[in-house]
Structure formats: C-alpha cells, structure tokens
N, C-alpha and C positions, 0 to 999 in steps of 0.2 A: 623330375620329369620321367616319368617312366612310359616306354614304346608300348607297352602291354596296354596302359589305360588310354590311350591316345584313338581318336579317330583317325580315318586317314589323311582329310583335309586337315587337320592338326599337325599331323606328322610333316605334310607337304610344306605347310608354314615352317615351321622349324627349319627345315633342310634348305629352303629360300634364302635362310639368314644366318643359317649355322651349318659349320660343317665336321663336327665333333660329334663323336658317339662315344658311352664310357660301356664297356662291356666286362663281367667278370667270369672267371672258369673257376673250377676247383676240381675235385675229384672224391669217390666216395671209395675209401680204402682204411685198411688199419692204422691205428694212430697209438699201438699199445693196447693194454687189455682196458685201460681207465677212460678212455677217450671215444667221442661218437665216431662212427667211420664218416660222417658228414664232417667234420672239421675242417678240413680245405675249402668247403662249399658254404659253411656257416658261416665264417670269419669275414671273407670277401663280401657276402649278404647283406652282413652287419656293417661292413664300412660303408656299404654302398646306402642304407637308411640313415644314415646318418651325411654323408654326403648329399643326397638328396634334399636334406633341409637347408644348406648353405649354398647350393651351386644350380645353375639352369641348364646344364650339360644333360644331352637325352641317355636316358639309361636302359641299355637292351637288356632283355631276360638272361638269366644268369645260366650259364653252362654248368650243370652240376656232376658231369663226368670228366676224368682225366685219363689220361696215359700211366698206369701203374703196374707193368708187369712184374717187378721184382715182389709185390707185395699181395700179388693176385692169389696164391694160395690161403690167404686168411681170410676165413668165411665172412661173408658178406661185402667183401671188396668187388668193385665191378672195375674190371681192366677193358679201356679202349683200345684198339691197338692204333698205333701212332699215325698211319698212314688214313684210316678210317678217321680219326679226330681231325688232320689236318685238311680231309676233302669236307668234312661237315663244317669246321669253322669256316672254311674258304666260300662255303656256299654263303654263309653269314655274310662275312665279309661284302662279295660280291653284290649282294642285294642290297646292302646298305650303302655300298658304293655307286650301285645305280640309283639311289634315292638322293645322292648327293654327299655321302660321307667321305672326307678325306684325312680327317685325322682320328684315327683309332685309340682310344686309352684302354689297353687290356691290363686288368685288374687280375692277379694271378695269384691264385692260393695253393699250388703244387710244382714242385720243382718238376716233376716229370712232364709236366706242360712245356718247358721252355723250349726244348728243341723244337716242336711244331710252331710255337708263336714267332721265333727268330726266324724262319721259314716263311711265316706269312708274310712278317715286315720287309722281307728282301723282296718278297712278289710284288707286295702292294706299292714299293716305293718305285718300284718300274712304272707303277700304274700313277705316280704323281702322288703319293700319300704318304704318309708317315703313322706309324705304330710306336707306340710308346707300351714298354713293357713294363708295369708296374708289380716285381715281387716283393709282397708287402712285410712278409718276415723277412727277407734283406733289408728293405728300406728301413725296417723297425732297428735293426742293428746299428745303421747309419746315426740313427736319431739319438739313439741311447746303447753305447756298447753294452750294459749292464742287461739288456734284453736278450744279447745274442743266445741263439738257440739251435736246437736239433730238428729231428721228426719226432712230433709228439711228446716232447722234452717239456722243460718249465715254460718257454716262450709261447708254445701253442697251447698249453694248458691252460696258461694266465688268461690267454685269448678268450677260451671258451668260457672259463670263470667268470669271465666280465661279462659272457654276453646271457649265462645259465647256469649258474652253478649246480644245477640238477641234473647236467649234461656229463658230470665228471665223477664217474665212481671212484672215489678215494680209497675204497677199501682195495680195489684192485693196483695200486700204483707200483706198492711192492719197493724192495731193497736196492742193491747197488744193481747198476746192468752190467750182465753177464754175456759175455761174447764168447761165441763158438769159434777156436783157433784151430786153423789147419794144421799147425804142426808147434811142436816146442819153439820152431825157429821162425813160424810163418805166423804171427799175431794178428788177429783181428782186429782193426782200429776203426772201423767205421761201416758204412752200408756195403761198401765195395774193397775198400781199402784193408790191405794188409801190410804189416811191417816188417822189413827185414834187413838187418844191418844196419838200423837208423835209417832207412828209405822206405817211405810208403810207396806200393805198387796196388794197381787196380786189378782183381781179381773177382769175374763176374759172377754172383749167386743170388738166389732168391732170398729174401730177408728171413724166413725161417730157417735156413742154414747159415745165418749169421746169428741172429738171437732170438730166443723163444718169444718175447714179450712184443715185439714188432715196434718199440721205441727206441731211437738211438740219438744220443748226444752227449756233448758235456754237462748241459742243463737239466739234474735231476727233476721229475715232474711234482716232488714234494717241495719243490722251491717258491711254486706258482701260487700267486695270491690273486684274489678278485680284484683290489685294488691295482696292482700291477695292470692287469689286462686291462681294466677300463682306462687308465691313462694311456696305455700304450696304443690302443683302439682309436681312443680321441686324438691321440696326437697324428697317427699315421691316416685319419680322415681329413683334419685339417690341412695336413702337408698336400696330399691328393687335390683338394680343393685350390690351393695355391699354386700347384703344379699346373693344373688345366687351365686357369686364368693366364699363366705365363703363355701354356702352350698355344692358347688363342691366338698370341700374337705372332706366331711364327708363318713366315711367307712362303708359300710352298710353289717352286718352279714348276 
C-alpha cells in the first residue's frame, strides 16, 4: 500500500486503524566504477516492491538522497549535508506523526544515514514513538555470514545483479583492491582506518585519497552472482515482513 497512490480519505482510514509506516532512504553516490550511483536507493526500493506484495503496512515515498561527504568528489555523487538531511526527514516524520504514525520502520540503504536516523529515533521516542532502523546490508550478514560485504563489493554487486544485471558494468570491476597508504608504517585498511603496530585507528579522508575505484571491502565484486542477489533480496524482504508483524504487537507507553 503506497501513500503516493492513496486519496486523503483512504490515508485517514488507514491511520484510524494503524500506526505504522515504512519508509526507505538511500543515496546517490559512487559504488566503484562498475556499479550504478543509485545502488543504495535501488536496493531498498526493490525490497519495498517485494514487501508490498506481502504486507499491509503503509509505504511512504522513498528518499533517494543521503549524506555521503567522503564520496562527494566522485562525479555524480549527491551529498546532502547531515543537518539538512535530518531536518528534511524530521519534517516527513512530523507530518506522518500528525496523521497518526507512531511506529516508523526506516529501511536504510546507506551507512552515512545511520547517525541521522539514530537522532530521529531518540527525538521521536520522546514523543511516544518507536523508530526501527533496518540497515539491510547489515541484516543480511546476520541471515547468512557468507553475504557479508563492504561498499560496492560482492554483496551490493550481487544485489544489483539480482535486480537488473544490465546495471553492472562487469568490464569495470578490475583486479585487486589497491589502497593508498599514508606511509610504510601507516597502512590503509578501510574507508578511514589505518593500521599501526597491529592496531587500527581512524584518520578521516575523502575516499579518493583512500582508493581510486571507490569500492572498499573484503568481498571482491567479481564474486557476485545474480543468484546470490536474488536469494539475498528475497530473504531480506521476507524478514522485514515478519519483523513488521511482530513490531505491530508492541504496545507504546
């Protein structure tokens, strides 16, 4: 059930009987040379299409943009300032709250949005609400450790292959991930992590100063398959449907 497609009397009827809304948020950002910029939005939106067929929870329009400062230098990336994104999402939540929403299920496709969602969750708990943050890629790791991945690696590449294989440019996948190290003794190990004497510390840098390609993770994109993606997306969608049914039973104070 999509809010976009309802008349206001139908929306009123829904909120008279239900207090839950499902919203997805993603980003438009670099995911390596081989992946579409909209990866973090395309995946949650595809999950919503599956969920809609199995759930009666109202689905609000997807928010396609996110906070992605470290990836902003890559052409096509759209970075929304964290405070601006928070205020925008807050207005959406306040409108839905005014109409009767008290349980917000936020399906998130992008790690850079997590702090903003946590801030919303704390604020709206004070209003008698609960905000569930579903980071699909982290949830998938719990469902099957073999699916664990990084940014633009095998996990996300598999998901996009499961949605539309034509969106992945396999000719651009390339070879081994190459990090840019700060020195012989300060070895880059991730987006911001640097290893020194066996300990990882964070040194904040824009991603092009970490690696040229824009994908980072232990899961090489070449390992991705369409079958993996389809199974992972179906499993994740089914889990979210089951979670929301249980979440409905929670009594708010």
